C-alpha positions in Angstrom: 0.0 0.0 0.0 2.8 2.4 0.8 4.5 1.7 -2.5 1.3 2.4 -4.4 0.7 5.6 -2.4 4.2 6.9 -3.1 3.9 6.1 -6.7 0.8 8.3 -7.0 2.4 11.3 -5.3 4.1 12.7 -8.4 7.6 14.0 -8.7 8.0 15.1 -5.1 6.9 13.6 -1.7 3.6 14.7 -0.2 3.4 17.9 1.8 1.0 16.3 4.2 -0.6 12.9 4.7 -2.8 14.0 7.6 -6.4 12.8 7.6 -9.1 15.4 7.5 -10.5 17.0 10.6 -14.2 17.3 11.5 -14.1 20.9 10.4 -12.6 20.0 7.0 -15.2 17.3 6.5 -17.9 19.8 7.3 -16.4 22.3 4.8 -16.4 19.6 2.2 -20.1 18.8 2.8 -20.8 22.5 2.5 -18.8 22.6 -0.8 -20.7 19.8 -2.3 -24.0 21.3 -1.2 -23.1 24.6 -2.9 -22.0 22.8 -6.1 -25.4 21.2 -6.2 -27.1 24.6 -5.6 -25.1 25.9 -8.6 -26.5 23.1 -10.8 -23.1 21.5 -11.2 -24.3 17.9 -11.1 -26.8 16.4 -13.6 -29.7 14.2 -12.8 -29.8 10.4 -13.0 -32.0 10.5 -16.1 -29.5 12.5 -18.1 -26.6 10.3 -16.9 -28.5 7.2 -18.1 -29.0 8.9 -21.5 -25.3 9.5 -21.7 -24.7 5.8 -21.2 -27.3 4.9 -23.8 -25.7 7.4 -26.2 -22.2 5.9 -25.8 -23.6 2.3 -26.2 -25.2 3.2 -29.5 -22.0 5.0 -30.7 -20.0 1.8 -29.9 -22.5 -0.3 -31.9 -22.3 2.2 -34.8 -18.5 2.1 -34.7 -18.4 -1.7 -35.0 -20.9 -1.6 -37.8 -18.9 1.2 -39.5 -15.6 -0.8 -39.4 -17.4 -3.9 -40.7 -19.0 -2.0 -43.5 -15.7 -0.5 -44.7 -14.0 -3.8 -44.4 -16.6 -5.4 -46.7 -16.4 -2.6 -49.2 -12.7 -3.3 -49.5 -13.3 -7.0 -50.1 -11.4 -8.2 -47.1 -11.8 -11.9 -46.1 -14.8 -12.6 -43.9 -12.5 -13.7 -41.0 -10.8 -10.2 -41.1 -14.2 -8.5 -41.3 -15.5 -10.3 -38.1 -12.3 -9.5 -36.1 -11.7 -6.0 -37.3 -13.5 -4.5 -34.3 -13.5 -0.8 -33.5 -13.7 0.8 -30.1 -14.7 4.2 -28.7 -13.0 6.0 -25.9 -14.1 9.1 -24.0 -12.0 12.0 -22.8 -12.4 15.5 -21.4 -15.0 16.3 -18.7 -17.0 13.1 -19.1 -14.0 10.8 -18.7 -12.7 12.9 -15.8 -16.1 12.6 -14.1 -16.8 16.3 -13.8 -19.5 16.7 -16.4 -22.8 18.6 -15.6 -26.1 19.4 -17.3 -25.6 20.1 -21.0 -21.9 19.0 -21.1 -20.6 17.5 -24.3 -19.2 14.0 -24.5 -15.8 14.1 -26.1 -15.6 10.7 -27.9 -12.8 9.1 -29.9 -13.4 6.4 -32.5 -10.4 4.1 -32.9 -10.2 1.8 -35.9 -7.8 -0.6 -37.6 -5.3 0.4 -40.3 -7.5 -0.3 -43.4 -10.2 2.2 -42.3 -9.3 5.8 -43.4 -10.4 9.2 -42.2 -12.2 9.7 -45.5 -14.2 6.5 -44.7 -15.1 8.1 -41.4 -16.6 11.2 -42.9 -18.3 9.3 -45.7 -20.0 6.6 -43.8 -20.4 7.5 -40.1 -23.0 10.4 -40.6 -25.1 8.0 -42.7 -24.9 5.2 -40.1 -25.7 7.6 -37.3 -28.9 8.5 -39.1 -29.8 4.9 -40.0 -29.0 3.2 -36.7 -30.3 5.9 -34.3 -34.1 5.9 -33.4 -36.1 8.3 -35.5 -35.6 11.9 -34.4 -32.8 11.0 -32.0 -30.1 12.7 -34.2 -30.0 16.5 -34.4 -27.6 19.1 -35.7 -25.2 16.7 -37.4 -22.2 18.7 -38.6 -19.0 17.1 -40.0 -15.9 19.4 -40.0 -13.3 17.3 -42.0 -10.8 20.1 -42.5 -10.5 21.1 -38.9 -7.1 20.9 -37.0 -8.6 17.9 -35.3 -11.3 16.7 -37.8 -14.6 16.2 -36.0 -18.2 15.2 -36.4 -20.5 17.1 -34.0 -24.1 16.0 -33.3 -26.8 15.6 -30.7 -28.0 12.1 -29.9 -30.8 11.7 -27.4 -30.4 15.4 -26.5 -26.7 14.8 -25.6 -24.0 16.8 -27.5 -21.3 14.6 -28.9 -17.9 15.6 -30.4 -16.7 12.6 -32.4 -13.1 12.4 -33.5 -11.1 9.7 -35.3 -7.8 7.8 -35.0 -6.5 5.0 -37.1 -4.0 2.5 -35.5 -1.4 0.5 -37.3 -3.2 -2.7 -36.3 -5.2 -5.2 -38.2 -7.9 -5.2 -35.6 -9.1 -3.1 -32.7 -10.6 -5.4 -30.0 -12.9 -4.2 -27.3 -10.2 -5.0 -24.7 -7.7 -2.6 -26.3 -6.2 0.2 -24.1 -4.2 3.2 -25.3 -1.7 3.2 -22.4 1.2 1.4 -24.2 3.2 3.9 -26.2 4.0 1.2 -28.8 0.5 1.7 -30.3 1.7 5.2 -31.5 4.2 3.7 -33.9 3.6 4.4 -37.6 0.7 6.9 -37.0 0.0 10.1 -38.8 0.3 13.3 -36.8 -3.5 13.9 -37.0 -4.0 10.4 -35.4 -1.5 11.2 -32.7 -3.4 14.5 -31.9 -6.7 12.6 -31.7 -5.3 9.9 -29.3 -3.7 12.5 -27.1 -6.9 13.6 -25.3 -7.8 10.2 -24.1 -4.2 9.2 -23.2 -3.8 12.4 -21.1 -7.1 12.1 -19.4 -6.4 8.5 -18.4 -3.0 9.3 -17.1 -4.4 12.1 -14.9 -6.9 9.7 -13.3 -4.1 7.2 -12.7 -1.9 9.7 -11.0 -4.3 11.1 -8.4 -4.5 9.3 -5.0 -8.3 9.5 -4.7 -10.4 10.1 -7.7 -13.5 11.1 -5.8 -11.6 13.8 -4.0 -10.0 15.0 -7.2 -13.4 15.2 -8.9 -15.0 17.2 -6.1 -12.1 19.7 -6.1 -12.0 19.9 -9.9 -15.7 20.7 -10.1 -15.1 23.6 -7.7 -12.0 24.9 -9.5 -13.7 24.7 -12.9 -16.7 26.6 -11.7 -14.5 29.2 -10.1 -12.4 29.6 -13.2 -15.5 29.9 -15.5 -17.2 32.4 -13.2 -14.0 34.5 -13.1 -13.7 34.4 -16.9 -10.2 32.8 -16.8 -11.1 29.5 -18.6 -10.0 29.5 -22.2 -6.9 28.0 -23.8 -7.5 29.8 -27.1 -7.6 33.2 -25.5 -4.6 32.7 -23.2 -5.9 31.2 -20.0 -5.7 27.6 -18.9 -8.2 25.3 -20.5 -10.0 22.3 -19.0 -7.0 19.9 -19.2 -4.6 22.4 -17.6 -7.0 23.2 -14.7 -7.4 19.4 -14.2 -3.6 18.9 -14.0 -3.2 21.7 -11.5 -5.8 20.1 -9.2 -4.3 16.7 -9.7 -0.9 18.1 -8.6 -2.4 19.4 -5.3 -4.1 16.0 -4.8 -0.7 14.4 -5.0 0.7 16.8 -2.4 -2.2 16.2 0.0 -3.2 12.6 -0.7 -5.6 12.2 2.2 -7.3 15.7 2.0 -10.9 16.4 1.3 -12.0 18.2 -1.8 -12.5 21.4 0.2 -8.9 21.3 1.6 -7.5 20.5 -1.9 -9.2 23.8 -3.2 -7.8 25.7 -0.2 -4.3 24.3 -0.8 -4.7 24.9 -4.5 -4.9 28.7 -4.0 -2.0 28.6 -1.6 0.4 26.4 -3.6 -0.5 27.5 -7.2 -0.7 31.1 -6.1 2.9 31.0 -4.9 4.2 28.6 -7.6 7.8 29.6 -8.7 7.0 30.1 -12.4 8.4 29.2 -14.9 9.2 26.0 -13.0 6.8 23.5 -14.7 4.0 21.7 -13.0 4.5 18.0 -13.6 2.4 15.0 -12.5 5.3 12.7 -13.3 8.7 12.8 -14.8 8.7 13.5 -18.6 9.2 10.2 -20.5 11.0 9.4 -23.7 9.2 7.3 -26.2 9.5 5.4 -29.5 8.7 8.3 -31.9 10.8 11.0 -33.5 8.4 13.7 -32.2 8.9 16.8 -30.2 8.6 16.4 -26.4 8.5 19.5 -24.2 12.1 20.4 -23.2 13.3 24.0 -22.7 16.9 22.8 -22.7 16.5 21.8 -26.3 13.7 23.9 -27.8 14.0 27.7 -27.6 10.3 28.2 -27.8 9.7 26.2 -24.7 11.9 28.5 -22.7 9.3 31.3 -23.2 6.4 29.5 -21.7 5.4 31.6 -18.7 3.3 29.1 -16.8 4.2 25.7 -18.1 1.8 22.9 -17.1 3.0 19.7 -18.8 0.8 16.8 -19.9 1.8 13.4 -18.4 1.2 11.2 -21.4 3.9 10.7 -24.0 4.7 12.9 -26.0 4.5 15.5 -23.2 3.5 19.0 -24.2 2.8 22.3 -22.6 -1.0 22.8 -22.1 -0.5 26.5 -21.4 1.7 27.8 -24.1 -0.8 30.5 -24.9 -0.5 32.3 -21.5 0.8 35.9 -21.9 2.2 38.3 -19.4 -1.3 39.9 -19.0 -3.2 36.7 -18.6 -0.5 35.5 -16.1 -1.0 38.7 -14.1 -4.8 38.2 -14.0 -4.4 34.5 -13.0 -2.1 35.4 -10.1 -4.5 38.1 -9.0 -7.4 35.7 -9.1 -5.4 33.0 -7.2 -4.7 35.6 -4.5 -8.4 36.5 -4.3 -9.3 32.8 -4.1 -6.8 32.3 -1.3 -8.2 35.2 0.7 -11.8 33.9 0.3 -11.0 30.3 1.2 -9.2 31.5 4.3 -12.4 33.2 5.4 -14.5 30.2 4.4 -12.5 28.0 6.7 -12.7 30.6 9.5 -16.5 30.9 9.1 -16.6 34.4 7.8 -17.6 33.6 4.2 -19.4 30.8 2.3 -18.5 28.8 -0.8 -20.9 30.9 -2.9 -18.6 33.9 -2.4 -15.7 32.0 -4.1 -18.0 31.5 -7.2 -19.2 35.0 -7.6 -19.1 36.4 -11.1 -16.3 38.4 -12.6 -16.4 42.2 -12.9 -14.8 42.5 -16.3 -17.5 44.8 -17.7 -19.0 46.2 -14.6 -16.0 47.5 -12.6 -12.6 46.3 -13.7 -11.6 48.7 -16.6 -12.3 52.1 -17.9 -11.0 51.4 -21.4 -11.6 48.5 -23.8 -10.7 47.5 -27.3 -13.7 46.1 -29.3 -12.5 43.6 -32.0 -15.4 43.3 -34.4 -15.2 40.4 -36.9 -18.1 40.4 -39.4 -19.3 38.6 -42.5 -22.1 38.9 -45.0 -23.2 35.3 -44.6 -23.8 33.2 -41.5 -21.6 30.2 -42.6 -18.7 32.5 -43.5 -19.0 34.2 -40.1 -18.6 30.9 -38.3 -15.2 30.3 -39.7 -14.0 33.9 -39.9 -14.9 34.7 -36.2 -13.2 31.5 -35.1 -10.1 32.5 -37.0 -10.1 36.0 -35.4 -10.6 34.5 -32.0 -7.6 32.3 -32.4 -5.4 35.4 -33.1 -6.6 37.6 -30.2 -3.8 36.4 -28.0 -1.3 37.7 -30.5 -2.9 41.2 -30.2 -2.6 40.9 -26.4 1.1 40.0 -26.6 1.7 43.0 -29.0 -0.2 45.4 -26.7 2.0 44.3 -23.8 5.0 45.8 -25.7 3.4 49.2 -25.2 4.9 50.8 -22.1 1.7 52.7 -21.3 -0.3 49.5 -21.0 0.1 47.6 -17.7 -2.4 44.8 -18.5 -4.3 43.9 -21.6 -6.9 41.4 -20.5 -8.9 39.5 -23.1 -12.5 38.4 -22.3 -12.8 34.7 -22.8 -15.9 34.8 -25.0 -17.1 36.6 -28.1 -20.5 38.2 -28.5 -22.4 37.1 -31.6 -24.9 39.6 -33.0 -27.2 39.8 -36.0 -28.0 43.1 -37.8 -30.5 44.1 -40.5 -29.3 46.9 -42.9 -31.1 48.7 -45.6 -28.1 50.0 -47.6 -24.3 49.9 -47.8 -24.0 53.0 -45.5 -25.8 51.1 -42.7 -23.6 48.0 -43.4 -20.5 50.1 -43.2 -21.6 51.5 -39.8 -22.3 47.9 -38.5 -18.9 46.7 -39.6 -17.4 49.5 -37.4 -19.4 48.5 -34.3 -22.7 50.5 -34.7 -25.5 48.6 -32.9 -28.4 50.8 -34.1 -29.4 48.2 -36.7 -29.1 45.1 -34.5 -31.9 42.7 -35.1 -34.5 42.9 -32.2 -35.8 39.4 -32.8 -32.4 37.7 -32.4 -30.8 37.4 -29.0 -27.1 38.1 -28.6 -25.3 34.9 -27.8 -21.8 34.3 -26.5 -19.6 31.9 -28.5 -19.5 29.3 -25.6 -23.3 29.1 -25.7 -23.6 29.0 -29.5 -21.1 26.1 -29.6 -20.9 26.2 -33.4 -18.5 23.4 -34.5 -17.1 25.3 -37.5 -16.3 28.3 -35.2 -14.7 26.1 -32.6 -12.7 24.2 -35.2 -11.3 27.5 -36.6 -10.6 28.9 -33.2 -8.8 25.8 -31.9 -6.7 25.2 -35.0 -6.1 28.8 -36.2 -8.3 28.0 -39.3 -5.4 26.3 -41.0 -6.6 24.3 -43.9 -10.2 25.3 -43.5 -12.0 26.7 -46.5 -14.3 29.8 -46.3 -17.9 28.8 -47.0 -19.9 30.9 -49.4 -17.5 32.7 -51.7 -20.1 35.2 -52.8 -20.2 38.6 -51.1 -23.9 39.4 -51.2 -25.5 39.6 -47.8 -28.6 37.5 -47.0 -31.8 39.5 -47.7 -34.9 39.2 -45.5 -38.6 39.6 -46.6 -38.4 43.4 -45.9 -35.5 43.8 -48.3 -33.0 44.3 -45.5 -29.5 42.7 -45.7 -28.3 40.6 -42.8 -24.8 41.2 -41.4 -23.3 38.9 -38.8 -20.8 40.2 -36.2 -18.8 38.7 -33.4 -17.1 41.1 -31.0 -14.2 40.3 -28.7 -13.3 42.6 -25.8 -9.9 43.4 -24.3 -9.8 45.4 -21.1 -6.9 47.8 -20.8 -5.3 48.7 -17.5 -3.0 51.7 -18.1 0.3 52.3 -16.4 0.3 55.0 -13.8 2.9 57.1 -15.4 0.9 60.2 -16.4 0.8 59.3 -20.1 -2.0 61.2 -21.7 -1.8 59.7 -25.2 -1.7 56.0 -26.1 -0.8 55.1 -29.7 -1.5 51.4 -30.4 -2.0 51.9 -34.2 1.0 49.7 -34.9 -0.2 46.8 -32.8 -3.8 46.9 -34.2 -2.5 47.3 -37.8 -0.2 44.2 -37.4 -3.1 42.2 -35.9 -5.4 43.0 -38.8 -2.7 42.1 -41.3 -2.2 38.7 -39.6 -6.0 38.0 -39.7 -6.6 39.2 -43.2 -3.4 37.4 -44.4 -5.3 34.1 -43.9 -5.6 32.3 -47.2 -9.4 32.0 -46.8 -10.0 35.7 -46.2 -12.3 37.5 -48.7 -12.4 41.3 -48.4 -15.8 41.4 -50.1 -17.2 38.9 -47.6 -15.3 39.4 -44.3 -14.4 42.5 -42.3 -12.4 43.3 -39.2 -12.4 46.6 -37.2 -10.9 47.5 -33.9 -12.3 50.4 -31.9 -11.7 52.0 -28.6 -14.7 51.8 -26.2 -15.1 53.5 -22.9 -16.7 51.5 -20.1 -19.9 53.6 -20.1 -20.3 53.0 -23.8 -20.3 49.2 -23.6 -23.4 47.6 -25.2 -26.2 46.7 -22.9 -26.1 43.0 -23.9 -22.7 42.4 -22.2 -24.4 42.9 -18.9 -26.6 40.4 -17.1 -29.9 41.4 -15.5 -29.2 43.1 -12.2 -25.7 44.2 -13.1 -25.0 48.0 -13.0 -23.5 49.4 -16.2 -20.8 52.0 -15.6 -22.0 55.6 -16.0 -20.4 58.5 -17.7 -18.5 60.6 -15.1 -19.4 64.2 -14.6 -17.2 66.6 -16.6 -14.2 67.8 -14.6 -10.6 68.6 -15.3 -8.8 65.2 -15.5 -5.9 63.5 -17.1 -7.9 62.1 -20.1 -6.2 59.4 -22.1 -6.2 59.8 -25.9 -6.2 56.6 -27.9 -5.1 56.0 -31.5 -6.2 52.6 -32.6 -6.6 53.5 -36.4 -10.3 52.6 -36.5 -11.2 55.3 -34.0 -14.5 57.1 -34.7 -16.8 59.4 -32.7 -18.7 57.6 -29.9 -22.4 58.1 -29.4 -24.3 57.5 -26.2 -25.8 54.2 -27.3 -22.5 52.3 -26.8 -21.3 52.0 -30.4 -19.0 53.8 -32.7 -21.0 56.2 -35.0 -19.4 57.7 -38.1 -20.1 61.3 -39.1 -21.9 61.7 -42.4 -18.9 63.5 -43.9 -16.4 60.9 -42.7 -15.0 58.1 -44.9 -14.9 54.5 -43.8 -11.6 54.1 -41.9 -9.3 51.5 -43.3 -5.9 50.0 -42.6 
């Protein structure tokens, strides 16, 4: 038992192996009760539907492999043994899923089944083998960085990816732990396998999975509420947060979930970055592939908060973290530490830890609004995802401006629909004017919309993805109005206290626009990108939740007003959008 325990404690001995006190057990009960109040656990009925969903996908996978084997005229004995197996990863595999969570699912097949077969036959088999009406929103995205088929089955969202092994058969007993199965695989197959292999390793490396899951539920909810959950934008994503929690579990193997959260803020808040967080020592393997190593690779030396995946080949899960997002993360960890101290002393409750961020209501006076727009809905899905994938580059460039102390990106985009009567109104919308926003279409954030084409472009920089709808004519409704689709990303600017009265970021915004419009799928007649300066009191109403107070315009007084030059600057009306004067030409870069 001692040998097994020490094996699971990671790269260093535990800090403490003390058993929990009565007070710590009570705090854990209170934590679980609060998580339930926050609707963090799903009901038994939905859990059973998840099981039924996975059982059907497994049957479809076996049928898919058999069908392809037959079409390739393989012997019947090979057809019967070809197999095929699904694996889960992400929140479902980690056991921290909640109502509405996706199931990340991997289909593993033998060597004679190709990715082209996957996209040709699986959508058809899904429709044929599922009960009538059980399949909805079936969307294949074959040209994504990690090619995917997204759909709803029995009301459960499923992200289905594909990996082909260099094996003649894939039995139901197959596991993915042995690194030898990685030999002879294409890079895309290695990427697909990585999610399951990392998730399985994390679960193996924590002393108590139940404790780990309770703590991770709490940390995920906290990170989401504080708007610091997004790998694409420059914050840790789900896997990174899971590895951080797992490391604390290793250091406190007998602790309750409540204590793990308390120690999480203490230990991670004081972590000596850029020392990496490791769940186990980095391993060599059988492939000629890159493994994270700052002694060899110069790029790895610049990772500010490296959190390293435990499965071979080990990679940094937080390579997108910038100086600004690191600053925000450390502040939020300090805030969390102060709150958990008061929770354990009886001064606060767990609900106080999970209070919503103040990004729009109180944190900043100045914002950059990055407005990606398209004349067709399908084009906007890809274009907005591509722009989202580059926002972190703008943040890094803004950090080079001495007058900017912090450039904090918000972790979601706001999707809006507009109806315009003429090109002048369209030009205004492209530059952020909300006067023509459709009143019958609710603004959605990108995480709620969950569009697969947008997500694929955001996660893979849009490389290899084609722009749908090459025409440039906007959709026209029954009233003869043209529909324009916009997605706006916000960056909050914290200025240095050096008395600077003018801030020129025209170079940074110009370079960002050149990067985005330099994408091979960009169509200037179809897509647009503008960046405008927005004061906090001019933020649109739809970025605030009911009950939140929107900042108000301060009374006029003599002050050190900051002047901004962001190239797309235009006069600002009181309705929270940029409005162009009638004699003013459309600003371009």
